[in-house]
BAFI-3210 file (N, C-alpha, C; in Angstrom, 3 decimals, decimal comma, padded with zeros to 6 digits):
// residues 138
n [1|2|3|4|5|6|7|8|9|10|11|12|13|14|15|16|17|18|19|20|21|22|23|24|25|26|27|28|29|30|31|32|33|34|35|36|37|38|39|40|41|42|43|44|45|46|47|48|49|50|51|52|53|54|55|56|57|58|59|60|61|62|63|64|65|66|67|68|69|70|71|72|73|74|75|76|77|78|79|80|81|82|83|84|85|86|87|88|89|90|91|92|93|94|95|96|97|98|99|100|101|102|103|104|105|106|107|108|109|110|111|112|113|114|115|116|117|118|119|120|121|122|123|124|125|126|127|128|129|130|131|132|133|134|135|136|137|138]
n.u [144,283|142,915|139,306|140,146|139,190|140,327|141,445|142,325|144,886|145,815|147,805|150,282|150,874|152,449|154,781|158,226|159,800|157,309|156,816|159,612|159,367|157,669|158,816|160,924|159,502|158,994|161,224|162,982|165,303|166,833|164,668|165,612|167,878|167,550|167,677|166,301|165,669|166,298|164,530|162,415|162,823|162,636|160,044|159,071|159,591|158,377|155,908|153,218|151,974|150,227|148,585|147,922|145,563|144,990|142,629|143,018|145,118|147,704|150,081|149,623|150,270|151,770|152,677|153,787|154,907|156,508|155,851|154,759|152,608|151,109|152,948|153,787|153,700|155,909|155,349|156,951|157,560|155,638|154,530|153,460|151,846|153,430|151,078|148,385|148,310|146,813|144,355|142,918|144,645|146,733|145,955|143,802|145,885|146,522|145,071|144,927|146,731|145,854|143,679|144,731|146,199|144,935|144,508|147,238|150,213|151,187|154,427|155,724|158,599|158,507|159,328|159,989|158,663|156,467|154,713|152,474|150,493|150,187|149,755|146,957|145,397|145,534|147,814|151,079|153,716|155,365|155,312|157,828|161,170|162,062|164,438|165,469|168,049|170,492|172,069|173,767|176,253|179,085]
n.v [090,274|087,957|087,709|089,815|091,996|092,127|092,901|091,969|093,288|093,764|094,407|096,612|099,037|099,264|100,005|100,808|100,730|099,647|096,761|095,607|095,634|093,741|091,756|091,844|091,139|088,219|087,506|087,533|088,674|091,648|094,779|096,956|096,630|096,696|097,821|100,396|101,002|098,489|097,138|098,647|097,870|094,781|094,827|095,825|093,992|091,960|090,170|088,885|090,756|090,953|092,081|092,205|093,682|094,832|097,120|099,765|099,911|098,768|096,916|093,232|091,724|089,364|088,726|087,035|086,421|084,863|084,014|082,260|081,884|079,479|077,465|077,053|078,642|080,309|081,088|083,578|085,162|084,629|085,928|086,032|088,143|087,547|087,349|087,949|085,091|081,973|083,420|083,498|084,836|084,144|082,280|083,344|085,101|083,330|081,702|084,054|084,280|082,147|082,106|084,021|082,493|080,673|077,247|076,790|075,396|075,459|076,321|075,900|076,684|075,578|076,267|073,499|073,567|074,573|073,379|071,892|074,061|074,058|071,619|071,555|073,540|071,273|071,761|069,826|067,015|066,598|063,853|063,015|063,370|066,874|069,361|072,105|074,427|076,752|080,283|082,710|085,229|086,986]
n.w [154,611|153,241|150,363|150,156|146,749|143,018|140,267|136,980|134,838|131,268|129,885|129,766|131,472|133,807|136,231|137,076|139,548|141,209|139,637|140,493|143,331|143,471|142,661|144,229|146,521|146,494|147,164|144,696|143,557|145,370|145,851|145,543|144,022|140,858|137,662|136,468|134,349|132,678|133,889|132,644|129,460|129,389|129,949|128,031|125,863|126,018|124,789|125,449|128,757|131,217|134,414|138,034|140,252|143,742|145,303|145,804|144,178|143,758|143,173|142,438|141,287|138,653|135,242|132,661|129,471|126,334|122,882|120,032|118,227|117,326|117,977|120,101|123,613|126,177|129,456|130,742|133,753|136,697|138,954|142,343|144,803|148,580|150,687|149,079|148,050|146,981|146,400|144,009|142,186|140,358|139,567|138,030|135,987|135,472|133,550|131,192|129,701|128,617|127,024|125,283|123,938|122,099|122,166|121,619|122,523|125,682|127,961|130,986|132,775|136,406|139,404|141,262|143,818|142,944|141,068|142,056|141,841|138,807|138,254|139,297|137,709|134,805|133,513|132,534|133,268|129,932|127,458|127,047|128,716|129,862|130,432|131,936|131,526|131,851|131,688|132,994|131,576|131,161]
ca.u [143,817|141,729|138,677|139,882|139,254|141,457|141,479|142,322|145,077|146,206|148,885|152,246|150,880|153,555|156,142|158,877|159,784|156,897|157,623|161,224|159,222|157,036|159,857|161,382|158,357|158,887|162,093|163,943|166,358|166,282|164,361|166,494|168,953|167,091|167,651|164,726|165,783|166,483|162,719|161,858|163,775|161,905|158,584|158,402|159,808|157,244|154,062|151,913|151,756|148,754|149,018|146,295|146,017|143,550|141,104|143,584|145,384|149,062|150,501|149,473|150,885|152,280|152,204|154,491|154,870|156,571|154,725|154,737|150,954|150,952|153,604|154,521|153,929|156,559|155,774|158,263|156,751|154,355|154,813|152,369|152,191|152,880|150,477|147,936|148,218|145,689|143,068|142,921|144,937|147,289|144,753|143,585|146,829|147,422|143,542|144,701|147,676|145,385|142,303|145,023|146,610|144,204|145,178|148,855|151,214|151,984|155,095|156,042|159,153|158,404|160,074|159,623|156,936|155,686|154,334|151,658|149,860|149,692|148,583|145,963|144,783|145,021|149,533|151,769|154,846|155,512|155,773|158,984|161,715|163,314|165,649|165,345|169,319|170,175|173,882|173,875|177,119|179,703]
ca.v [090,568|087,525|087,868|091,288|092,634|092,694|093,601|091,754|094,307|093,136|095,638|096,982|100,113|098,985|101,109|099,875|100,536|098,576|095,697|095,262|095,839|092,609|090,594|091,082|090,278|087,063|086,467|087,244|089,895|093,363|095,808|098,360|096,567|096,484|099,253|100,648|100,749|097,733|096,788|099,583|096,678|093,867|094,594|096,039|092,583|090,541|090,510|089,856|090,836|091,258|092,221|092,198|095,501|095,555|098,252|100,801|100,430|098,276|095,782|092,150|089,945|089,852|087,449|087,556|085,309|084,817|083,561|082,831|082,386|078,788|076,446|077,166|080,200|080,436|081,873|084,240|084,844|084,122|086,193|086,718|088,546|085,902|088,036|087,237|083,925|081,415|083,982|082,971|085,964|083,240|081,468|084,632|085,682|082,025|081,875|085,692|083,949|080,804|082,806|085,847|081,764|079,262|076,280|077,257|074,527|076,447|075,588|076,534|076,213|075,704|075,393|072,396|073,888|075,128|071,968|071,664|074,491|073,937|070,332|071,657|073,526|071,316|071,660|068,104|066,591|065,396|062,582|063,204|064,118|068,228|069,731|073,330|074,643|078,592|080,902|084,214|085,852|087,819]
ca.w [153,089|152,517|150,266|148,999|145,356|142,703|138,841|136,464|133,755|130,216|129,396|130,233|132,385|135,374|136,649|137,136|140,672|141,274|140,036|141,281|145,087|144,197|142,671|145,658|147,974|146,063|146,833|143,219|144,150|146,365|145,134|145,146|143,128|139,947|137,469|135,891|132,623|132,528|134,178|131,268|128,622|129,826|129,315|126,408|125,328|126,422|123,916|126,295|129,850|133,010|136,031|139,146|141,227|144,357|144,558|146,108|142,931|144,277|142,113|143,263|140,763|137,261|134,162|131,426|128,369|124,991|121,644|118,044|118,070|116,304|117,723|121,731|124,177|127,330|130,739|131,877|135,004|137,269|140,672|143,917|146,355|149,995|151,403|148,681|146,918|146,555|146,324|143,133|141,841|139,755|138,870|136,084|135,480|134,170|132,628|130,949|128,690|128,181|126,560|124,305|122,941|122,209|120,899|121,461|123,521|127,198|128,806|132,383|133,673|137,245|140,392|142,164|144,781|142,557|139,843|142,246|141,071|137,802|138,419|139,725|136,466|133,728|132,452|133,077|132,409|128,616|127,794|127,054|129,497|129,160|131,265|131,728|130,780|131,644|131,706|132,550|130,640|131,907]
c.u [142,985|139,698|139,114|139,757|140,090|140,831|142,490|143,344|145,866|146,408|150,194|151,814|151,260|154,742|157,111|160,036|158,668|156,738|158,860|160,115|158,461|157,711|160,798|160,507|158,445|160,709|163,655|164,196|165,923|165,834|164,897|167,881|168,396|167,092|166,381|164,876|165,767|165,129|162,283|161,980|162,030|160,443|158,299|158,952|159,383|155,888|153,083|151,899|150,401|149,720|147,302|147,132|144,402|142,593|141,878|144,567|147,352|148,777|150,479|150,356|151,026|152,990|152,737|154,999|154,650|155,728|154,323|153,161|150,434|151,370|153,913|154,708|154,638|156,021|156,905|158,128|156,258|154,952|153,598|151,953|151,774|151,534|148,680|147,339|147,225|144,334|143,012|143,411|146,348|146,852|144,147|144,440|147,486|146,411|144,079|145,576|146,642|144,718|143,117|145,869|146,015|144,184|146,826|149,374|151,471|153,151|155,344|157,010|159,303|159,523|159,574|158,089|156,169|154,060|152,845|150,434|149,420|149,055|147,159|145,391|145,248|147,194|149,965|152,782|155,163|155,993|157,432|160,124|162,255|163,982|165,420|167,377|169,276|172,024|173,248|175,269|177,090|179,070]
c.v [089,194|088,292|089,816|091,468|092,264|092,215|092,817|092,699|093,154|094,622|096,029|098,171|099,534|099,259|100,720|099,631|099,432|097,401|095,247|095,002|094,665|091,850|090,898|090,681|088,768|086,051|086,232|088,845|090,734|094,799|097,355|098,269|096,476|097,513|099,030|100,318|099,293|096,648|097,458|097,853|095,235|093,220|095,031|094,282|091,962|090,878|089,955|089,824|091,023|091,010|092,042|093,372|094,587|096,606|099,678|100,587|099,586|096,527|094,401|090,844|090,225|088,542|087,608|086,580|085,786|083,267|083,623|081,992|080,878|077,481|076,525|078,647|079,218|081,042|082,103|084,006|084,906|084,654|087,119|086,671|087,156|086,087|087,933|085,864|082,898|082,132|083,799|084,190|084,883|082,306|081,715|084,863|084,783|082,497|083,247|084,942|083,002|081,143|084,119|084,281|080,562|078,486|076,462|076,049|076,233|075,884|076,671|075,995|076,233|075,215|074,330|072,309|074,064|074,044|072,205|072,201|074,706|072,607|070,755|072,507|073,043|071,203|070,418|068,049|066,403|064,338|062,319|063,799|065,387|068,484|071,212|073,825|076,084|078,698|082,305|084,770|086,783|089,211]
c.w [152,441|152,114|149,493|146,928|144,738|141,124|137,980|134,775|132,251|129,463|130,330|131,063|133,328|135,021|137,048|138,678|140,955|141,222|140,185|142,440|144,497|143,538|144,270|146,833|147,771|146,597|146,340|143,611|144,774|145,088|144,176|144,117|141,473|139,519|136,380|134,600|132,347|132,432|132,035|130,211|128,701|129,212|128,212|125,309|125,373|125,391|124,901|128,054|130,688|134,106|136,998|140,202|141,890|144,274|145,100|144,752|143,010|143,400|142,724|143,364|139,089|136,511|133,105|130,330|126,723|123,914|120,499|117,846|117,758|117,380|120,072|122,269|125,964|128,674|131,019|133,094|135,430|138,610|141,297|144,421|147,423|150,063|150,890|147,832|147,507|147,487|144,927|142,098|140,737|138,878|137,693|135,813|134,343|132,733|131,955|129,699|127,885|127,243|125,312|123,481|123,274|121,649|120,850|122,611|124,484|127,426|130,181|132,933|135,355|138,346|140,631|142,930|144,166|141,245|140,580|141,742|139,855|137,243|137,954|138,584|135,382|133,296|133,268|132,118|130,827|128,813|127,209|128,186|129,140|130,516|131,214|132,603|131,292|132,232|131,708|132,487|131,136|131,339]
res [m|q|g|e|q|f|a|i|r|v|d|k|e|i|g|p|r|e|l|a|e|l|m|g|s|v|g|w|g|d|p|e|g|y|d|e|d|v|i|r|r|s|l|a|s|y|p|f|v|a|h|a|r|d|t|a|g|r|l|m|g|y|i|s|a|f|s|d|g|a|f|s|t|f|i|g|e|l|v|v|r|p|e|v|q|h|q|g|i|g|t|e|l|l|s|a|v|e|h|q|y|p|g|v|p|i|y|a|h|s|f|a|d|n|e|p|f|f|a|e|r|g|y|r|a|g|r|r|r|q|s|v|l|f|k|i|p|a]
***
């Protein structure tokens, strides 16, 4: 798939099954285990969604973000199929967020092995140490 063309779209025209399958491709759960209504609510909750499709229309990458448009923007998910990583899709998706919210700080909570991706695109650790805490309510 090296060199395959893709198109970035800024919209929420993504089917729940195809998003579940994309998430599963990177190990984020079993695609059959996701509830379609929950995925629809997730898509609806994000003010910003962009995605990448190949020339056949297959979903190759996805990014979501929350922003107040002034003080902070938070990346929700940034996912690119493993077989097309390192071809510019993640960079283009991240650029779509940056273009949408110019001048607004963008925060990316990244897995440690993904930090170089963000660092190469100008992201850095803040002067004050930050921690990411989470809880999955019962």
